[in-house]
N, C-alpha and C positions, 0 to 999 in steps of 0.2 A: 503494502499499500503506499507506503514511502517512497520510491518509486513513481509510483502513479503520481502521486501529489507533487512530485521535484517535475515528471514530465508536464503537468497543467500549468506549476508556474511557470516554465520556460515559456509557453504557449502565451503566458496571461504578458510577460515582460517583451515579448515580440509586438503586441498590441497596447504597450504602453498603461495597462491597468496594474493596478495597486491590490484588489482585490476582485473575485468574482464570487457571484452570489448565484446560487442555486434554490428554488423553489419547488413547491408541489407543481406538476403538471397544470391543475388547475387548483387557484389556488385554496388550502384547505377545504377543499368538498372532500365528505368522508369518502373513504374507499379507496381513494386515487394514490397511486404512486410513483414518485419519480425516478424514474432507471437511472438516470445522471446523477440524483443526490446519491442513491444507493450506490452508483457505481463509487465515487468517491468517498464516500462515508461509513458504505455499508449499513446505514439506517434504512428500516424497513416499514417504519411507522408510514400513516396517509398523510400527516401536517408537519411541516417543518423547513426549517431553511438553514441550509449548508452554506458558509464563507469562509472562503479559501485566500489569505493573504500571501504575502511572500513570504510570511517567518512562523505564520500560524494558522491553526484552520478551527474554524468553529460550527456547533449546530444549536440554532436556536428552535426549542420546542418550549409548547404548553406543559402544563402540569399531568395530562394522560398521558405523556411519553418520558417522562426526565428518567425514570428507572430503564426503558428499554434504550433510550440514545446511551446511558451510561454503560449499557451492557454490551450494545452494538457499536458505538461509534467511539468512545471514547480509548478503546482497547485498539483502536485501528489512530490516536492521536490527535483526535478533535476535543475541543474543550467544549462542555455543554452549559449553554446559558438559557436557563427558565426564563420565558414571560408570558403574562396574562396582559388582559387589557387591551386596548386598541393600539395600532401600529405606531398612531402619532405619540404615542407613550414610551412603548419598548423600545424602537427602532433608533431613536436617538442615542441610547442607554447602548444600545449596542454595537452602533457605529463609535460612541467612544471607546467603549471597553477594547475593542478590536482594533484600534488606534489608527482612524479612518480618517479622522474628520481632515477635511481640504484634499483627500487623496481620489483616485480615480477607481469607480466602482463599475465594472462592468455585468449587465445580469443576463443571465443562460435565457434566452430567449424561447427554447421550447418547453424552460419550465415555470412558464410565468405567462398570465393571460394581460391583455393589456389592461383590465382593471386592478391586476395585480401592482400592475407598473406605476400606472396611476396612485395608488395607495401606499406606496414605496417612496414616490417621489414628494408626494404629499406630506410624510412623515419626516424624511430628510428635511424638509424646507423650515420644520420645525426647529433646526440647529441654527444657530447666529449665522449670519453670511459669511463671515470671516472665516469662518472653519465647515462651513457645508461639503461636502463631499460630491463631485459628481458622478452622477447617474447616466448610464445610456447602455444601451444593446451590446454585447460583445459578440464576437462571430461566432462559429460551432466549435469552440474549442472543444469541448467536450464529446460530440458526435465525432468526431474528426480521432481523436484519439480511440475512441472506443471501437474503431473500424480493426484496428489489428489487435489481437488478444495477448494479454501476458500469460504467463505460467501457471499463475493461481485459476484465472479464467479458462484457459485450456482443461485444466485438471477439472473445472467442476463442467464444463461443455461434455468432455469425454465420458463422467459419470453418468447424465443425462442420456448420454447418446446408448451407453450402455445399458441401461434400466430401458429405453425404448426397445432396444433390439431385442433384449429378453422376453419384455410384454409381448412384444408382437410374436413371438414363436410359439410362446404358451397359447394366445389365443387362436391364432390361424390352424396351430395342430387340433385344436378342439373344435373348433366350425362346424357346424352340421346342418343340414338340409330343413329348413322349418324356423331357424332361428331368425329373430328379425333383427333388422339392421343395429335397431337401438339397443338390443340385448349384446351385442359383438360391441360396441362404443360403450357400455357399460363394462364392460369384461375388459378392454383396455384398460379401463381407469382403476378395476379394483386391481388388476396384473400390477400397474404402474406404481401404485399405491403401495403393495403388498411389497415389492423390491426397494422400497426404501425411499423412495422420491415423493416430494410434496404434494405430488399432483400431477395431471396432464399440462403442459404449455398452451395447449387452443383446445378447443372444442373436438374430439375428434370425429373425422369423416368416416362415414362406411357407407358403401353407395353399392348396389349389386344391378347386375343387365343395364337396361337403358337409361336406371339412374345416374350412372357411372359416366356418362356423355357431360357431366356438369362438375366442374372441376372442386369447387366447393358445395356440393351435397350438404345436405343436412340428413343424419339416419333419421329413417322412418319405423313406424310400427309394424311392416311389413316383412313376409317372412321370406327368408331368400331360397331359389329353387337350386335342385340338383342341375350342371349344364348352363351356367352362367357364370360371367366374370365375377369380380368382388375388388373394389378399391378399398384399401384400409389406410387414411392417411392421418399420423397421428404424431404424439409427441410425448417428454416426461419434462419436468422442471427437478429441477436438484439447487438448494440453495440461491434461488432464482434465476439460474442460467438453465434455457430452456434446448431441445434438441427438435429434431423434425422428420420424420420418415414417412416415404409411402411405398406401400406393396401393393400390387396387381397380384391377384389369386385367380383362382377358379375351382370353382365346386363341383366335382366329377372329372370327366374328361374333358379337355380342352379340346373346340374343333378349331378346323383347321383356319379358319379366318382369325379367331384370336390369335391362333399361334403365330401369324403373319404379321398383325398387329405387335403384338410383343415382341417378335425378335425386333419390329422396325425400332420401337422404342427404348430395346436394350441397346442395339449397336448406336443409336443416338446417345444414350448416355454413356455408353464404352467412350466413343469420338470424345467427346467434352471432358470426361474425366481425363483422357491421355493426353488433349491438347491444350487445356489451361494451363496458363503457365504466365508467372509473376511481370507485372509490367501491359499486360493485356486489356484493353477496352472490353467493360461488362459486356458491350453490344457484338463485340468479337466472340468470345465465349459462347452467348449465345448462339450467334452462327455455326459454329462448330457443330451441334446439335441439330439446328435448325434445315441445317444444307442437308445431313444424312435424312433427315423425313421430307424433306420437298423432293428428293431423288428418286424417293419413293412412291412419290405421289400422293404424299399425305399433308402437304405443306401448308394448308389453310387449316387444317385440323389439329394444328398446334397454336393455340391463340395465346399462351401468357409466357412469360419471362422464363428464361432457363433456368434462373435460382434468386436465391436471396440470404445477407448476413444474417446469422443465426447468434447469440449471446443472452443478453439481459431481456431481450424483445426476442421472439421467433420472426419476426421480422425487424431487419434493421439494414445498415448497408453493409456491404456492396449491394449495388441492383443488377443482375446479370440477365439483360434485356434488349429488344432491340434499339432502345432510344437513351439505354444506360450512357452515362457520361463516367462512371467508376473508371478508376484504372485499379487493377486488380493487385494486392501487394504482400509482400511476405508478413506472415502472421495472421492473415485471414481468413476467416472459418465462415464458410458458407455452403448452402446446395444445390446440387445439379439434379433436377426432376424433370425431364422432357416428359410430353404426354401427346396422345393422340386422342381426340374425341369425335365422335360419329355421332348425331343425333338419332333416335330409334334404334340406336343397334348399343351403345355402352361406348367405356373407354379403358385406356391404361396410361396409368402414370406409374412412374419408377422414380424415387426420390433418395439421395443418401446427402450426408453431409462431409464434405470433405476439407480439408484446412492446406495453406499455400505454404509449403515446407521446402526450403532449398531450391524454389522456383517452381515445384509442379504440386500437382495437387495429389495429397495424401489422403485416400479415405478412411473416414473415422467410423461413419457406422456399415454394420456387418451383419443384420438381419440375414435370415435367407431367402435369395428369389427362385423363381421358377428359371430352368433353363435359358438360353438365348430363343429357342424355340418354342417357348412357352409350356415346356411339361416341368415335374416336380423333377428335380434331381435325384 
């Protein structure tokens, strides 16, 4: 964590900032979390404000969260500042304690609404003009740093991926005709929790037969039938870090068309995994897979991007898609998930998480797949 704060302070210095303010994503709305605030402090409460200065770090919380903040953030070098009452009462005291009168404070834009920014500026204006700090939006400092994962993050991501791998294999092995999509989704959540995860990282997608033509289909109370495909898109969350895994299986013996479509998607994913490299634009990575699918006559049936970053959020930078301007860099962790979707028939998607290591993609997820021709190995 010390190294993480050092990187933040170096970026602050480049912008001429004396401090960076990270709040809740929607100011103090119950149940919301700031992933940027958790990234810098380890604090998981729904309300509170982190303040990083050039030489210190603070976490301001109300009485509901003091003990939690002491457990989670104090161990990471943050000083806890309890507050109550209106912003105009506690913010001036907070600024003084942090040694910021007359200094430049940048606000993390992704973590504060316009209304919150106005309240902060109003509170700062309570200080005498001569020592009033300057408040303004900071660039995307934290989002940029979160692109590349450090050793602590990699370890947590690997754990989340391992849980999802094992949970999928448990559930897939037990699938029987007559189970509903909703029952299978519930089995995924049970397996994830039984294996020690905090829970699923997003609402599990289970889609059988023609329903699989929708990439983000919601599970239905419909029984699955023998002789049809089944897409399961799932993930686990471990200490805040997310995994994302998709497998397409077949209930019964796959027919010729499923084998054909599955092989194309399998080949497209393999081409992307083998071809992705550091320094490549996200758009070029997408084209590695799309070119394979297009050459086999299904280019229009692959309508979404090839992948996305994973970390504290299940969808974060970088984006791998036809319009992406992101550059893939060493230490980035992202998905590779080509698919083909045919209305009235169904769809096939295969998704793995990879990490850029020594310039190339190293596959981190290892849940079993069908063979390239769509049969069980």
